[in-house]
PDB file with SEQRES, HELIX, SHEET and CRYST1 records, atoms N, CA, C and O in Angstrom:
SEQRES   1 A   64  MET LYS ALA ARG PRO SER LEU ARG ASP ALA ALA HIS ALA          
SEQRES   2 A   64  LEU THR PRO ARG GLN GLN ALA ARG ILE MET ALA ALA ALA          
SEQRES   3 A   64  GLU ILE TRP LEU ALA ARG ASN PRO GLY HIS GLY ALA ALA          
SEQRES   4 A   64  GLY MET ARG PHE ASP VAL LEU LEU VAL ALA ALA ASP GLY          
SEQRES   5 A   64  THR ILE ARG ARG ILE ALA ASP ALA PHE ARG GLY TRP              
HELIX    1 AA1 LEU A    7  HIS A   12  1                                   6    
HELIX    2 AA2 PRO A   16  ARG A   32  1                                  17    
SHEET    1 AA1 2 VAL A  45  VAL A  48  0                                        
SHEET    2 AA1 2 ILE A  54  ILE A  57 -1                                        
CRYST1    1.000    1.000    1.000  90.00  90.00  90.00 P 1           1          
ATOM      1  N   MET A   1       0.844  -1.176   0.008  1.00  0.00           N  
ATOM      2  CA  MET A   1       0.010   0.010   0.002  1.00  0.00           C  
ATOM      3  C   MET A   1       0.883   1.230   0.002  1.00  0.00           C  
ATOM      4  O   MET A   1       1.897   1.301   0.695  1.00  0.00           O  
ATOM      5  N   LYS A   2       0.458   2.211  -0.808  1.00  0.00           N  
ATOM      6  CA  LYS A   2       1.177   3.471  -0.890  1.00  0.00           C  
ATOM      7  C   LYS A   2       0.191   4.638  -0.743  1.00  0.00           C  
ATOM      8  O   LYS A   2      -0.776   4.744  -1.498  1.00  0.00           O  
ATOM      9  N   ALA A   3       0.443   5.486   0.214  1.00  0.00           N  
ATOM     10  CA  ALA A   3      -0.423   6.670   0.374  1.00  0.00           C  
ATOM     11  C   ALA A   3      -0.020   7.697  -0.691  1.00  0.00           C  
ATOM     12  O   ALA A   3       1.157   7.838  -1.022  1.00  0.00           O  
ATOM     13  N   ARG A   4      -0.989   8.385  -1.202  1.00  0.00           N  
ATOM     14  CA  ARG A   4      -0.779   9.444  -2.168  1.00  0.00           C  
ATOM     15  C   ARG A   4      -1.182  10.785  -1.563  1.00  0.00           C  
ATOM     16  O   ARG A   4      -1.922  10.806  -0.580  1.00  0.00           O  
ATOM     17  N   PRO A   5      -0.717  11.908  -2.120  1.00  0.00           N  
ATOM     18  CA  PRO A   5      -1.048  13.220  -1.520  1.00  0.00           C  
ATOM     19  C   PRO A   5      -2.553  13.467  -1.381  1.00  0.00           C  
ATOM     20  O   PRO A   5      -2.979  14.130  -0.435  1.00  0.00           O  
ATOM     21  N   SER A   6      -3.370  12.943  -2.313  1.00  0.00           N  
ATOM     22  CA  SER A   6      -4.836  13.155  -2.269  1.00  0.00           C  
ATOM     23  C   SER A   6      -5.520  11.885  -2.762  1.00  0.00           C  
ATOM     24  O   SER A   6      -4.894  11.003  -3.350  1.00  0.00           O  
ATOM     25  N   LEU A   7      -6.829  11.821  -2.503  1.00  0.00           N  
ATOM     26  CA  LEU A   7      -7.594  10.669  -3.017  1.00  0.00           C  
ATOM     27  C   LEU A   7      -7.608  10.669  -4.559  1.00  0.00           C  
ATOM     28  O   LEU A   7      -7.609   9.607  -5.183  1.00  0.00           O  
ATOM     29  N   ARG A   8      -7.618  11.856  -5.159  1.00  0.00           N  
ATOM     30  CA  ARG A   8      -7.577  11.959  -6.612  1.00  0.00           C  
ATOM     31  C   ARG A   8      -6.277  11.363  -7.138  1.00  0.00           C  
ATOM     32  O   ARG A   8      -6.293  10.607  -8.110  1.00  0.00           O  
ATOM     33  N   ASP A   9      -5.159  11.691  -6.511  1.00  0.00           N  
ATOM     34  CA  ASP A   9      -3.875  11.136  -6.904  1.00  0.00           C  
ATOM     35  C   ASP A   9      -3.868   9.612  -6.733  1.00  0.00           C  
ATOM     36  O   ASP A   9      -3.344   8.882  -7.574  1.00  0.00           O  
ATOM     37  N   ALA A  10      -4.457   9.155  -5.633  1.00  0.00           N  
ATOM     38  CA  ALA A  10      -4.508   7.714  -5.395  1.00  0.00           C  
ATOM     39  C   ALA A  10      -5.330   7.012  -6.472  1.00  0.00           C  
ATOM     40  O   ALA A  10      -4.965   5.916  -6.897  1.00  0.00           O  
ATOM     41  N   ALA A  11      -6.428   7.614  -6.924  1.00  0.00           N  
ATOM     42  CA  ALA A  11      -7.270   7.004  -7.933  1.00  0.00           C  
ATOM     43  C   ALA A  11      -6.497   6.919  -9.263  1.00  0.00           C  
ATOM     44  O   ALA A  11      -6.628   5.936  -9.993  1.00  0.00           O  
ATOM     45  N   HIS A  12      -5.711   7.926  -9.570  1.00  0.00           N  
ATOM     46  CA  HIS A  12      -4.963   7.923 -10.832  1.00  0.00           C  
ATOM     47  C   HIS A  12      -3.733   7.013 -10.784  1.00  0.00           C  
ATOM     48  O   HIS A  12      -3.136   6.728 -11.821  1.00  0.00           O  
ATOM     49  N   ALA A  13      -3.360   6.569  -9.617  1.00  0.00           N  
ATOM     50  CA  ALA A  13      -2.175   5.715  -9.484  1.00  0.00           C  
ATOM     51  C   ALA A  13      -2.433   4.287  -9.952  1.00  0.00           C  
ATOM     52  O   ALA A  13      -1.488   3.560 -10.258  1.00  0.00           O  
ATOM     53  N   LEU A  14      -3.710   3.870 -10.011  1.00  0.00           N  
ATOM     54  CA  LEU A  14      -4.019   2.523 -10.467  1.00  0.00           C  
ATOM     55  C   LEU A  14      -4.216   2.569 -11.969  1.00  0.00           C  
ATOM     56  O   LEU A  14      -5.306   2.883 -12.448  1.00  0.00           O  
ATOM     57  N   THR A  15      -3.186   2.264 -12.698  1.00  0.00           N  
ATOM     58  CA  THR A  15      -3.219   2.368 -14.160  1.00  0.00           C  
ATOM     59  C   THR A  15      -3.888   1.153 -14.788  1.00  0.00           C  
ATOM     60  O   THR A  15      -4.044   0.123 -14.131  1.00  0.00           O  
ATOM     61  N   PRO A  16      -4.288   1.263 -16.064  1.00  0.00           N  
ATOM     62  CA  PRO A  16      -4.860   0.102 -16.756  1.00  0.00           C  
ATOM     63  C   PRO A  16      -3.894  -1.090 -16.764  1.00  0.00           C  
ATOM     64  O   PRO A  16      -4.330  -2.239 -16.689  1.00  0.00           O  
ATOM     65  N   ARG A  17      -2.602  -0.827 -16.851  1.00  0.00           N  
ATOM     66  CA  ARG A  17      -1.600  -1.893 -16.845  1.00  0.00           C  
ATOM     67  C   ARG A  17      -1.611  -2.618 -15.494  1.00  0.00           C  
ATOM     68  O   ARG A  17      -1.540  -3.847 -15.452  1.00  0.00           O  
ATOM     69  N   GLN A  18      -1.696  -1.884 -14.418  1.00  0.00           N  
ATOM     70  CA  GLN A  18      -1.746  -2.488 -13.079  1.00  0.00           C  
ATOM     71  C   GLN A  18      -3.044  -3.294 -12.918  1.00  0.00           C  
ATOM     72  O   GLN A  18      -3.037  -4.389 -12.354  1.00  0.00           O  
ATOM     73  N   GLN A  19      -4.150  -2.743 -13.418  1.00  0.00           N  
ATOM     74  CA  GLN A  19      -5.419  -3.452 -13.355  1.00  0.00           C  
ATOM     75  C   GLN A  19      -5.307  -4.770 -14.107  1.00  0.00           C  
ATOM     76  O   GLN A  19      -5.787  -5.794 -13.622  1.00  0.00           O  
ATOM     77  N   ALA A  20      -4.693  -4.765 -15.264  1.00  0.00           N  
ATOM     78  CA  ALA A  20      -4.536  -5.993 -16.049  1.00  0.00           C  
ATOM     79  C   ALA A  20      -3.686  -7.017 -15.304  1.00  0.00           C  
ATOM     80  O   ALA A  20      -3.965  -8.215 -15.360  1.00  0.00           O  
ATOM     81  N   ARG A  21      -2.658  -6.554 -14.613  1.00  0.00           N  
ATOM     82  CA  ARG A  21      -1.809  -7.464 -13.832  1.00  0.00           C  
ATOM     83  C   ARG A  21      -2.563  -8.103 -12.671  1.00  0.00           C  
ATOM     84  O   ARG A  21      -2.379  -9.282 -12.369  1.00  0.00           O  
ATOM     85  N   ILE A  22      -3.421  -7.301 -12.020  1.00  0.00           N  
ATOM     86  CA  ILE A  22      -4.232  -7.836 -10.933  1.00  0.00           C  
ATOM     87  C   ILE A  22      -5.213  -8.866 -11.453  1.00  0.00           C  
ATOM     88  O   ILE A  22      -5.394  -9.917 -10.838  1.00  0.00           O  
ATOM     89  N   MET A  23      -5.853  -8.574 -12.586  1.00  0.00           N  
ATOM     90  CA  MET A  23      -6.792  -9.511 -13.192  1.00  0.00           C  
ATOM     91  C   MET A  23      -6.085 -10.811 -13.621  1.00  0.00           C  
ATOM     92  O   MET A  23      -6.628 -11.902 -13.445  1.00  0.00           O  
ATOM     93  N   ALA A  24      -4.891 -10.688 -14.175  1.00  0.00           N  
ATOM     94  CA  ALA A  24      -4.137 -11.875 -14.591  1.00  0.00           C  
ATOM     95  C   ALA A  24      -3.777 -12.728 -13.376  1.00  0.00           C  
ATOM     96  O   ALA A  24      -3.857 -13.955 -13.434  1.00  0.00           O  
ATOM     97  N   ALA A  25      -3.384 -12.093 -12.289  1.00  0.00           N  
ATOM     98  CA  ALA A  25      -3.050 -12.830 -11.068  1.00  0.00           C  
ATOM     99  C   ALA A  25      -4.298 -13.542 -10.509  1.00  0.00           C  
ATOM    100  O   ALA A  25      -4.206 -14.663 -10.009  1.00  0.00           O  
ATOM    101  N   ALA A  26      -5.447 -12.887 -10.599  1.00  0.00           N  
ATOM    102  CA  ALA A  26      -6.690 -13.480 -10.137  1.00  0.00           C  
ATOM    103  C   ALA A  26      -7.043 -14.711 -10.987  1.00  0.00           C  
ATOM    104  O   ALA A  26      -7.518 -15.714 -10.453  1.00  0.00           O  
ATOM    105  N   GLU A  27      -6.820 -14.640 -12.273  1.00  0.00           N  
ATOM    106  CA  GLU A  27      -7.090 -15.769 -13.168  1.00  0.00           C  
ATOM    107  C   GLU A  27      -6.219 -16.952 -12.789  1.00  0.00           C  
ATOM    108  O   GLU A  27      -6.696 -18.087 -12.752  1.00  0.00           O  
ATOM    109  N   ILE A  28      -4.943 -16.701 -12.505  1.00  0.00           N  
ATOM    110  CA  ILE A  28      -4.033 -17.763 -12.085  1.00  0.00           C  
ATOM    111  C   ILE A  28      -4.499 -18.376 -10.784  1.00  0.00           C  
ATOM    112  O   ILE A  28      -4.527 -19.597 -10.633  1.00  0.00           O  
ATOM    113  N   TRP A  29      -4.866 -17.518  -9.843  1.00  0.00           N  
ATOM    114  CA  TRP A  29      -5.319 -17.999  -8.519  1.00  0.00           C  
ATOM    115  C   TRP A  29      -6.577 -18.874  -8.675  1.00  0.00           C  
ATOM    116  O   TRP A  29      -6.693 -19.940  -8.070  1.00  0.00           O  
ATOM    117  N   LEU A  30      -7.509 -18.389  -9.504  1.00  0.00           N  
ATOM    118  CA  LEU A  30      -8.757 -19.158  -9.703  1.00  0.00           C  
ATOM    119  C   LEU A  30      -8.476 -20.482 -10.390  1.00  0.00           C  
ATOM    120  O   LEU A  30      -9.127 -21.478 -10.076  1.00  0.00           O  
ATOM    121  N   ALA A  31      -7.525 -20.526 -11.319  1.00  0.00           N  
ATOM    122  CA  ALA A  31      -7.170 -21.788 -11.973  1.00  0.00           C  
ATOM    123  C   ALA A  31      -6.610 -22.777 -10.957  1.00  0.00           C  
ATOM    124  O   ALA A  31      -6.846 -23.979 -11.078  1.00  0.00           O  
ATOM    125  N   ARG A  32      -5.898 -22.311  -9.989  1.00  0.00           N  
ATOM    126  CA  ARG A  32      -5.317 -23.170  -8.964  1.00  0.00           C  
ATOM    127  C   ARG A  32      -6.307 -23.493  -7.814  1.00  0.00           C  
ATOM    128  O   ARG A  32      -6.079 -24.410  -7.026  1.00  0.00           O  
ATOM    129  N   ASN A  33      -7.369 -22.742  -7.745  1.00  0.00           N  
ATOM    130  CA  ASN A  33      -8.372 -22.907  -6.657  1.00  0.00           C  
ATOM    131  C   ASN A  33      -9.769 -22.996  -7.294  1.00  0.00           C  
ATOM    132  O   ASN A  33     -10.596 -22.105  -7.102  1.00  0.00           O  
ATOM    133  N   PRO A  34     -10.022 -24.048  -8.034  1.00  0.00           N  
ATOM    134  CA  PRO A  34     -11.318 -24.153  -8.739  1.00  0.00           C  
ATOM    135  C   PRO A  34     -12.485 -24.095  -7.733  1.00  0.00           C  
ATOM    136  O   PRO A  34     -12.417 -24.636  -6.629  1.00  0.00           O  
ATOM    137  N   GLY A  35     -13.527 -23.432  -8.159  1.00  0.00           N  
ATOM    138  CA  GLY A  35     -14.711 -23.324  -7.315  1.00  0.00           C  
ATOM    139  C   GLY A  35     -14.757 -22.073  -6.468  1.00  0.00           C  
ATOM    140  O   GLY A  35     -15.836 -21.687  -6.019  1.00  0.00           O  
ATOM    141  N   HIS A  36     -13.642 -21.431  -6.233  1.00  0.00           N  
ATOM    142  CA  HIS A  36     -13.653 -20.238  -5.377  1.00  0.00           C  
ATOM    143  C   HIS A  36     -14.340 -19.046  -6.032  1.00  0.00           C  
ATOM    144  O   HIS A  36     -14.821 -18.157  -5.330  1.00  0.00           O  
ATOM    145  N   GLY A  37     -14.396 -19.007  -7.342  1.00  0.00           N  
ATOM    146  CA  GLY A  37     -15.027 -17.895  -8.010  1.00  0.00           C  
ATOM    147  C   GLY A  37     -16.430 -18.222  -8.464  1.00  0.00           C  
ATOM    148  O   GLY A  37     -17.028 -17.447  -9.210  1.00  0.00           O  
ATOM    149  N   ALA A  38     -16.978 -19.356  -8.032  1.00  0.00           N  
ATOM    150  CA  ALA A  38     -18.285 -19.801  -8.494  1.00  0.00           C  
ATOM    151  C   ALA A  38     -19.389 -18.795  -8.161  1.00  0.00           C  
ATOM    152  O   ALA A  38     -20.334 -18.639  -8.934  1.00  0.00           O  
ATOM    153  N   ALA A  39     -19.281 -18.132  -7.050  1.00  0.00           N  
ATOM    154  CA  ALA A  39     -20.318 -17.172  -6.646  1.00  0.00           C  
ATOM    155  C   ALA A  39     -20.109 -15.815  -7.272  1.00  0.00           C  
ATOM    156  O   ALA A  39     -20.905 -14.900  -7.057  1.00  0.00           O  
ATOM    157  N   GLY A  40     -19.039 -15.670  -8.051  1.00  0.00           N  
ATOM    158  CA  GLY A  40     -18.703 -14.375  -8.668  1.00  0.00           C  
ATOM    159  C   GLY A  40     -17.540 -13.710  -7.970  1.00  0.00           C  
ATOM    160  O   GLY A  40     -17.167 -14.082  -6.857  1.00  0.00           O  
ATOM    161  N   MET A  41     -16.982 -12.738  -8.627  1.00  0.00           N  
ATOM    162  CA  MET A  41     -15.821 -12.033  -8.060  1.00  0.00           C  
ATOM    163  C   MET A  41     -16.009 -10.553  -8.330  1.00  0.00           C  
ATOM    164  O   MET A  41     -16.690 -10.137  -9.267  1.00  0.00           O  
ATOM    165  N   ARG A  42     -15.381  -9.789  -7.476  1.00  0.00           N  
ATOM    166  CA  ARG A  42     -15.271  -8.336  -7.726  1.00  0.00           C  
ATOM    167  C   ARG A  42     -13.984  -7.863  -7.094  1.00  0.00           C  
ATOM    168  O   ARG A  42     -13.428  -8.523  -6.217  1.00  0.00           O  
ATOM    169  N   PHE A  43     -13.519  -6.723  -7.544  1.00  0.00           N  
ATOM    170  CA  PHE A  43     -12.329  -6.116  -7.002  1.00  0.00           C  
ATOM    171  C   PHE A  43     -12.685  -4.790  -6.329  1.00  0.00           C  
ATOM    172  O   PHE A  43     -13.133  -3.857  -6.995  1.00  0.00           O  
ATOM    173  N   ASP A  44     -12.491  -4.704  -5.031  1.00  0.00           N  
ATOM    174  CA  ASP A  44     -12.678  -3.463  -4.329  1.00  0.00           C  
ATOM    175  C   ASP A  44     -11.335  -2.780  -4.222  1.00  0.00           C  
ATOM    176  O   ASP A  44     -10.313  -3.448  -4.063  1.00  0.00           O  
ATOM    177  N   VAL A  45     -11.315  -1.476  -4.305  1.00  0.00           N  
ATOM    178  CA  VAL A  45     -10.082  -0.677  -4.236  1.00  0.00           C  
ATOM    179  C   VAL A  45     -10.174   0.252  -3.050  1.00  0.00           C  
ATOM    180  O   VAL A  45     -11.209   0.880  -2.826  1.00  0.00           O  
ATOM    181  N   LEU A  46      -9.099   0.344  -2.288  1.00  0.00           N  
ATOM    182  CA  LEU A  46      -8.995   1.297  -1.206  1.00  0.00           C  
ATOM    183  C   LEU A  46      -8.043   2.413  -1.663  1.00  0.00           C  
ATOM    184  O   LEU A  46      -6.882   2.163  -1.985  1.00  0.00           O  
ATOM    185  N   LEU A  47      -8.551   3.625  -1.683  1.00  0.00           N  
ATOM    186  CA  LEU A  47      -7.749   4.812  -2.008  1.00  0.00           C  
ATOM    187  C   LEU A  47      -7.268   5.382  -0.688  1.00  0.00           C  
ATOM    188  O   LEU A  47      -8.074   5.571   0.224  1.00  0.00           O  
ATOM    189  N   VAL A  48      -5.986   5.661  -0.559  1.00  0.00           N  
ATOM    190  CA  VAL A  48      -5.429   6.156   0.680  1.00  0.00           C  
ATOM    191  C   VAL A  48      -4.684   7.446   0.406  1.00  0.00           C  
ATOM    192  O   VAL A  48      -3.765   7.477  -0.412  1.00  0.00           O  
ATOM    193  N   ALA A  49      -5.081   8.518   1.091  1.00  0.00           N  
ATOM    194  CA  ALA A  49      -4.403   9.799   0.986  1.00  0.00           C  
ATOM    195  C   ALA A  49      -3.372   9.930   2.104  1.00  0.00           C  
ATOM    196  O   ALA A  49      -3.458   9.249   3.125  1.00  0.00           O  
ATOM    197  N   ALA A  50      -2.422  10.793   1.902  1.00  0.00           N  
ATOM    198  CA  ALA A  50      -1.335  10.983   2.881  1.00  0.00           C  
ATOM    199  C   ALA A  50      -1.863  11.434   4.270  1.00  0.00           C  
ATOM    200  O   ALA A  50      -1.235  11.171   5.295  1.00  0.00           O  
ATOM    201  N   ASP A  51      -3.001  12.102   4.278  1.00  0.00           N  
ATOM    202  CA  ASP A  51      -3.539  12.568   5.552  1.00  0.00           C  
ATOM    203  C   ASP A  51      -4.337  11.480   6.298  1.00  0.00           C  
ATOM    204  O   ASP A  51      -4.916  11.729   7.356  1.00  0.00           O  
ATOM    205  N   GLY A  52      -4.349  10.269   5.715  1.00  0.00           N  
ATOM    206  CA  GLY A  52      -5.031   9.168   6.366  1.00  0.00           C  
ATOM    207  C   GLY A  52      -6.458   8.927   5.903  1.00  0.00           C  
ATOM    208  O   GLY A  52      -7.105   7.969   6.326  1.00  0.00           O  
ATOM    209  N   THR A  53      -6.940   9.797   5.037  1.00  0.00           N  
ATOM    210  CA  THR A  53      -8.275   9.615   4.479  1.00  0.00           C  
ATOM    211  C   THR A  53      -8.306   8.392   3.598  1.00  0.00           C  
ATOM    212  O   THR A  53      -7.422   8.200   2.762  1.00  0.00           O  
ATOM    213  N   ILE A  54      -9.316   7.560   3.778  1.00  0.00           N  
ATOM    214  CA  ILE A  54      -9.463   6.326   2.996  1.00  0.00           C  
ATOM    215  C   ILE A  54     -10.833   6.317   2.350  1.00  0.00           C  
ATOM    216  O   ILE A  54     -11.833   6.668   2.977  1.00  0.00           O  
ATOM    217  N   ARG A  55     -10.869   5.910   1.082  1.00  0.00           N  
ATOM    218  CA  ARG A  55     -12.155   5.745   0.386  1.00  0.00           C  
ATOM    219  C   ARG A  55     -12.135   4.365  -0.259  1.00  0.00           C  
ATOM    220  O   ARG A  55     -11.175   3.990  -0.932  1.00  0.00           O  
ATOM    221  N   ARG A  56     -13.206   3.623  -0.041  1.00  0.00           N  
ATOM    222  CA  ARG A  56     -13.345   2.295  -0.635  1.00  0.00           C  
ATOM    223  C   ARG A  56     -14.259   2.388  -1.857  1.00  0.00           C  
ATOM    224  O   ARG A  56     -15.352   2.949  -1.785  1.00  0.00           O  
ATOM    225  N   ILE A  57     -13.803   1.839  -2.963  1.00  0.00           N  
ATOM    226  CA  ILE A  57     -14.630   1.748  -4.162  1.00  0.00           C  
ATOM    227  C   ILE A  57     -14.945   0.293  -4.394  1.00  0.00           C  
ATOM    228  O   ILE A  57     -14.076  -0.492  -4.773  1.00  0.00           O  
ATOM    229  N   ALA A  58     -16.215  -0.068  -4.161  1.00  0.00           N  
ATOM    230  CA  ALA A  58     -16.668  -1.436  -4.355  1.00  0.00           C  
ATOM    231  C   ALA A  58     -16.778  -1.766  -5.841  1.00  0.00           C  
ATOM    232  O   ALA A  58     -17.270  -0.959  -6.630  1.00  0.00           O  
ATOM    233  N   ASP A  59     -16.314  -2.962  -6.216  1.00  0.00           N  
ATOM    234  CA  ASP A  59     -16.429  -3.418  -7.598  1.00  0.00           C  
ATOM    235  C   ASP A  59     -15.783  -2.411  -8.556  1.00  0.00           C  
ATOM    236  O   ASP A  59     -16.365  -2.061  -9.583  1.00  0.00           O  
ATOM    237  N   ALA A  60     -14.613  -1.964  -8.221  1.00  0.00           N  
ATOM    238  CA  ALA A  60     -13.952  -0.841  -8.911  1.00  0.00           C  
ATOM    239  C   ALA A  60     -13.622  -1.117 -10.379  1.00  0.00           C  
ATOM    240  O   ALA A  60     -13.629  -0.193 -11.191  1.00  0.00           O  
ATOM    241  N   PHE A  61     -13.341  -2.342 -10.723  1.00  0.00           N  
ATOM    242  CA  PHE A  61     -12.898  -2.589 -12.092  1.00  0.00           C  
ATOM    243  C   PHE A  61     -14.060  -2.712 -13.070  1.00  0.00           C  
ATOM    244  O   PHE A  61     -13.844  -2.599 -14.276  1.00  0.00           O  
ATOM    245  N   ARG A  62     -15.247  -2.933 -12.611  1.00  0.00           N  
ATOM    246  CA  ARG A  62     -16.376  -3.112 -13.508  1.00  0.00           C  
ATOM    247  C   ARG A  62     -16.602  -1.883 -14.398  1.00  0.00           C  
ATOM    248  O   ARG A  62     -16.933  -2.020 -15.576  1.00  0.00           O  
ATOM    249  N   GLY A  63     -16.429  -0.722 -13.849  1.00  0.00           N  
ATOM    250  CA  GLY A  63     -16.686   0.508 -14.612  1.00  0.00           C  
ATOM    251  C   GLY A  63     -15.505   1.040 -15.410  1.00  0.00           C  
ATOM    252  O   GLY A  63     -15.620   2.049 -16.105  1.00  0.00           O  
ATOM    253  N   TRP A  64     -14.350   0.346 -15.307  1.00  0.00           N  
ATOM    254  CA  TRP A  64     -13.157   0.867 -15.985  1.00  0.00           C  
ATOM    255  C   TRP A  64     -13.078   0.425 -17.396  1.00  0.00           C  
ATOM    256  O   TRP A  64     -12.133   0.779 -18.102  1.00  0.00           O  
TER     257      TRP A  64                                                      
END                                                                             
């Protein structure tokens, strides 16, 4: 986890490339753990600002 100066900066820090890497890792994990994704999956993101403010975005990748 890395705090950013603001929540806006934190949101921009998760690039499409990083999102793709997270999704690829999830696919590998699911392949090794069959059945764990049967109920569906989502990715929640926590944005952390340097002042300690935290914002959770539920199902963050669906809208990207």
